[in-house]
Every structure is written in C-alpha cells, then in structure tokens.
C-alpha positions, 0 to 999 in steps of 0.5 A, a space after each residue: 152868308 146869304 139868307 134863305 128867303 125869310 123861311 125858318 125851321 121849326 126852331 125859328 131864328 137861332 143865335 150862337 154863343 161863343 164862350 171863351 173861358 179859363 180852361 175851355 171853349 164852347 159854342 152853343 146854338 140856341 133857338 130864340 123861341 124858348 132858349 133851347 140849346 140845339 147843339 153844343 161843342 166844347 173843347 178844353 184849353 191847355 193852361 200853362 204854368 212855367 213857374 210857381 204862381 204863373 197861369 198863362 195860355 197861348 192866345 193862338 191856341 185859344 183862337 184855334 180852339 174857339 174857331 173849331 168849336 164854332 165850326 163844329 157846332 155849325 156842322 152839328 146843326 147840319 147833321 141834325 138837319 137844321 139849316 145854319 142859315 137860320 143863325 142870325 147873330 153870334 154873341 161872345 162871352 168870356 172869362 174876364 181879366 185875362 190879358 193879351 198883347 199882340 202885334 196888330 201888323 202881324 197878328 202874332 201875340 207878343 207873349 202868352 196871355 196872363 190868366 186872371 188868377 196869375 200871381 207873377 204881378 205881385 212885385 208890380 202890385 207891391 211897388 204900386 202900393 209903396 207909391 201910394 203908401 199902402 192905400 190899396 183903394 187909392 184908385 177905387 173912386 175912379 175905376 171901382 177896383 182895388 189894387 190887386 194882381 187880378 186886374 189887367 192894368 198890372 198885367 200889362 205893366 208887368 209885360 212891358 217891364 219884363 217881356 222882350 219886345 213888348 215895350 218896343 212894340 208899344 212905342 212903335 204903335 204896333 201893340 194892341 191890348 185886349 181881354 179874351 173878348 177883344 182878341 176873339 172878336 178881332 180875329 173873327 172879324 178879319 185880324 190883320 186885314 180887317 179886324 175890329 179892336 173893341 171891347 164892352 163896358 163889362 170887360 173894360 171895367 175890369 182893367 183898372 183903366 176905365 172911368 166907371 162913371 163915364 165908361 171911357 178910358 181915363 187918361 189919369 189912370 193910363 198915366 198912373 200905370 204908364 200905359 198909352 191909351 193908343 193900345 186900348 180897344 174901343 169901348 162899346 155897349 154889351 148889346 150891339 153889332 160890333 162887326 161881321 164874321 169874316 170867314 168860315 161857315 158863318 161868314 157875314 153873320 153879325 157879332 151882336 153881344 159881348 159880356 164878361 162871364 159873371 155879368 152875363 150870368 147876372 143877365 141870363 138869370 134875369 137879375 136885372 133889377 136893383 137889389 137882385 144878386 147872383 153867385 157863380 161858382 166855377 174855378 173862382 167864385 163871384 157874387 154880383 149885387 145889382 145896384 141899377 144905375 147907382 155906383 156904390 163905393 164900397 168901404 168893406 172890400 167889395 168892387 164897383 163894376 159895370 153890370 151891363 149896358 143893353 145898347 149904345 143908348 141904353 142905361 149903364 147898370 152897375 153892381 157891387 161884386 165880391 170876388 173869390 179867387 179859389 172855389 172849384 180850383 181848390 177842390 180840383 187841387 185836393 183831387 188832383 194833387 192830394 188825390 182826395 175824392 169829393 163827398 157824395 150823398 152815399 158816403 157823407 153819412 158815414 164819412 163826413 158827418 159834421 159833429 157837434 162838440 158833444 160828439 153827436 152827429 149833425 144829421 140835420 145837415 147831412 140830410 139837407 145836403 142830400 135832398 131838399 125834400 127829405 124829412 129832417 131828423 131832430 138836431 143831434 138825434 143820432 150818434 155817429 157810427 164811429 167804429 165804421 167811419 174812422 172819422 174820430 170823435 169830431 171833425 172840426 177841419 177848417 180849410 182856407 184856400 188863399 192859394 194866391 192871396 185873399 180877394 174880397 173882402 180883404 184884398 191881401 195879396 200876400 195871404 196864403 192858404 192854411 188848414 186847421 184842426 187836423 188830427 190823426 183821425 182826420 179823414 180825406 173826406 173831412 178835408 174835402 168837406 171843409 173845402 166845400 164849407 169854405 166856399 159857403 163861408 166866403 159867400 157869407 163874408 161877401 154878403 156881410 160886406 154887402 149889408 154894411 155897404 147898403 144899410 138902407 137897402 132891403 136885406 138880401 133874402 134870396 140868392 140865385 146861383 149858377 156855374 159848374 159847381 152848382 151841379 152838386 146839390 149838396 153844395 147848394 144846400 150847404 150854401 143855403 144852410 150856412 148863409 140863412 138864405 133861400 137859394 135858387 138854382 136855375 136848371 141850366 148849366 150855362 147861365 152866362 151863355 144864356 145872358 149873351 144870347 139875350 144880349 145878341 137877341 136884343 141887339 138884332 131885335 129878335 128878342 125882347 126882355 118880356 119875351 125872354 122872361 116869358 119863354 126863355 127863363 128856365 125853371 128853378 130848384 129852390 133850397 131853404 136853410 135847415 140851420 138856425 142862426 146860432 148853428 151858422 154863427 158858431 161855424 162862422 166864428 171858427 172860420 173867421 179865426 182861421 182866416 185871421 191867421 191866413 191874413 197875417 201869414 207874412 207878418 213875421 219875416 225870415 229876418 226877424 230875430 227869434 229868441 229861444 230859452 236855453 241858448 246859454 244866456 242868463 236864465 233870469 234875463 227873460 224874466 227881467 226883460 219881461 217887466 214893462 218899463 212903465 211898471 219900473 218907473 211908476 214903482 220908483 216914483 211911488 217909493 220916492 214919494 213915500 220916502 219924502 213923506 216919512 222924512 217930513 213926519 220924522 221917521 228919517 
C-alpha cells in the first residue's frame, strides 16, 4: 500500500485491530491521537457442537469472517471520508487456547479447530494423570500450567490419536499447529505461498509446551506429549512487526502486535505494574495479577503465565491467573435453554431481593445493584413485598456452573454443575440472580488464592474489570459488594483491542507508554462496596459448601454397591454391622482383664 506523501487526516495515524474470539470476529480502527474508535465491524462465528461437550469451529469460516471484517472496516473508513492510507499497522488479538492444525502445503485445515472449553480431551487428561500418579501440577514448574482440558497440548494429542490423517500429516512434515492468532497471521501474510508461521509469548504460554522462564519451546514437554516441535510456530514478542498483509485493501501494511485477549486487556487497562490486577468477564472469566518480571509458582490453584513482552528486547512480564470456565456462558445457558430472563433494576426490587434468615429484604444490596450513587437504606429496613413478588419467604438459591469441570482454584475436570436451595417458591429471576452471584464468588476464590500465594505483597484493594458482561452495572456493583474491593470499570467495551492497539503503536513507534497513558486511557466508573465483611462471609460460606458437593460429584461410581434397608435381610444385621470392630476388641480385652483380677482376688 503506497503512502500519501506524509499527510494525515485530522485523526492522525490510524491502527487497525483484528479480534478473533470464541463466538465473533471484529475489526476496530483507532485514531492513535486519543484511541477513538473511528469504525468497527463485527460478525458472529458459528460454534459447532457435534457431540455433548464438544466445542469446535471451522478454521476456514474463521478466516473468511476475519477477512470480511477487515475489508468492511476499511470500506467504512472510505464512507466516512477518511483515507485508508492513514492506517500504519494492524494488530491481532485472539481468544486463547483454541487449537488449529492445518496442512501447510495445501492451506486446508486437517480438522475443525477445537475450542478452549471443549471437554472431549478428558480421556487424554485422564491418561496423563494416570501416568503421573494424579499429580495435576506435574509440569507446572516448567510451563506454569496444570494438566487440564483447556490447554492446547492435550487438544493436539487428541487430534493425533483420533482424527484420520492428522498423524500422517505430522509424520510427513506437512502439519502446522497454531492457536487462532497463528492461523490468522499465516493466512494474512500469504498462506501457502508466503505465510509466516508465528505466535507470541502470551499465546505460546497457554499451550503447555513453552518453557515459561526461557520463552522457547521445551523439548522435554514436547517429548512428554509426543508432539514434534517441527509443527510449532516461531515464538516472538507481543509487539513487533511479524510480516506484512499479502492481499486486499491493506496489502503491504505491517502486522505489528499479537496478544491473547486476557493479556491484551491487562495491557489495555494499563495494569502494567507489579501488583495490579484486572478481571475480564465474557463467556469465561479470567483474573490476571501482574507479577512483573517474577514468576510465582502458585500452590493454591492459580496459573503462571506471560503477561506481555513489548518488543524483542523488552523484558518479559508475568502474571498469576485465575481461569473460570463459565460466566457469561452460564447466563446464556439459563436464557437460551431454560428461557430465563436476566435480572434488571426495575424488577430486582420485586423479584430477586436477597433475603436474610429473618425474612427481611436486603434493600442495601438491591440499591447498590441499580446505582452506585443512590442513597442506601438501613440494613434490613423494609419487608419484602411477598404478596406480589411470588418469591417466597427467602431466596437462598446457589448455582455452581461447573458445566465442563471446575477450573481455578481446584482444577477438577470431572466436577459438574449443580443448583441448591430450590423450593416450590423459587422464581426464575432468583436462579438468574444466583448465576450472577456465582461469578462474584468465583472471583473471591481466585483472590483468596492470590493472597495465599503472595503473602508478602500488599493486599489487593482495587480490581479493574472489562468484558461484555461488565456492561451490566448491577453485576459490577455485586462484584464489589461480595469481594470487598473497589472496582474500576473503564468506559470501553473492548479493553483487549485497546491493548493490541497500544502494542502495535509501540512496535511502529507511533505511540509511547506515556503518550498512551496521557491521551488514550478511557475514564473509569468507580464502584465501592456496600457490604460489611460478615455479610460477605456468610454468603461465601454457603457457596463453599455447595462447591464442595460439586467437586465430589464423581466420588461415588455407578458400580458402587448401595445397601437398602428392607431388602429381605436380617433387620438387625445393619445394627450389628455398624458396631466398629475396634470397640469389640477393646471391650473384649477389658472383660478378660476384669476376669483375671476377680480370679486373683478369690472371686472365682
């Protein structure tokens, strides 16, 4: 793409960001002067589920959708009378861990891409855990990750063992592996003809194949999973020019940044110093805590991962991460499968008022959900309108959305979701309300693990949030209330894309960190807690009891014998069998001793 004589429009230099997510693709074009989004085009992706627990997507459909989003965004610029030649770079941001294998000689995928939350690899995980005697953290010291369904190595292993032609393509040297970023960059830069096979440190750190300290593919890990390193992309930093777009309206424009979406959000929300944390709530939920250049090996269920590396010579920043599989997806399931409606401020007072054991309504919480500036009435001041609400005397529903296992901090892939406290008076909105509470309680579990792993660090008092679900004001307030934190929500719906824009600007020297902080960081909404610690702790204790039952869902197998009273046996047999053998032995010994004493004293 030719230049325009050095002249720019009133918006200055522009940077495009291509986001490839789990259920959508979008392209945003930013003005680098103030991070204003000049145009955006978004299109949905079709997720396929051919079997229960399977989540996959057609890589060619992903590529066509991504290309269409990019081209449409450029056309929108022309309609707005903005010169597309002002675009100086493009960044790529992607949903992590989704695994693609393709034939580098034909450009055709070897099978559909396996999504990050897919559970088909449970058999692979089970066999690995059997090899290492159940030690799920067996590889953690090297790669920072626990053995789990969601990471790319187990997905590659499953493909090689179960998909026709994959093992042969690997043996022939035709197979190429990548997460969504690698696939898109390879296609953008020419595919079969000239495609560049790369990934960045943030995405590579989610595969279980990268040495976390050295940021290179680890031969020991490759041997452990029996995955040849020749199929893996080259690992690069998050902010550098990887190559140039090969075709289309942006031909010749450099691809200058690449980050996984959670790390990009950390960067976009300027959590770039040690001790800062952000939480992204979309279909899943992820809490990242910046540990700067220190790798902290969690003993409490968190993952060690790369936060970012800004340039080939830049320092590698790390993070502790809590990964939660289901947040928005659980609410979507309630809406689509059970036809429940999400709670809103105009219905929450009459439909889902949280009630205390004495039957009074927690109007303080209700007020805080609807407005952070509204006056809060005294605790339990009013009675709930039971006659009109239909909610019964109390709510008490607990919903644990472990649909595909429980990730942080337990990493139990056999756990399953459950719902507790349902009565004939339970309303649909109470169930939906419980699903939102579950999001907040899972964040608290991660934050408690974080405090245990970093006992000498200052305790976290502020959390920055982003993601689609954070558009719901009452959820952000609930997050503050149930965690006792100040929560800041930047006024942008795309913090990950903002981070990718910053990384591309740094790579092309259009932006600096100071300039970005001064001109591009959006204003924030601040939420403060309306709960005291005893209120939070009471609700959290009930949550933990429910989680314990979910984690032990598989503790009783179908083959275990079940004894029923009244099945024709001796009715006293259960009483006799219930007497511990130790009691029988001790009492018999006492009787013998007493008998000997009596004999010695002439009583016998």
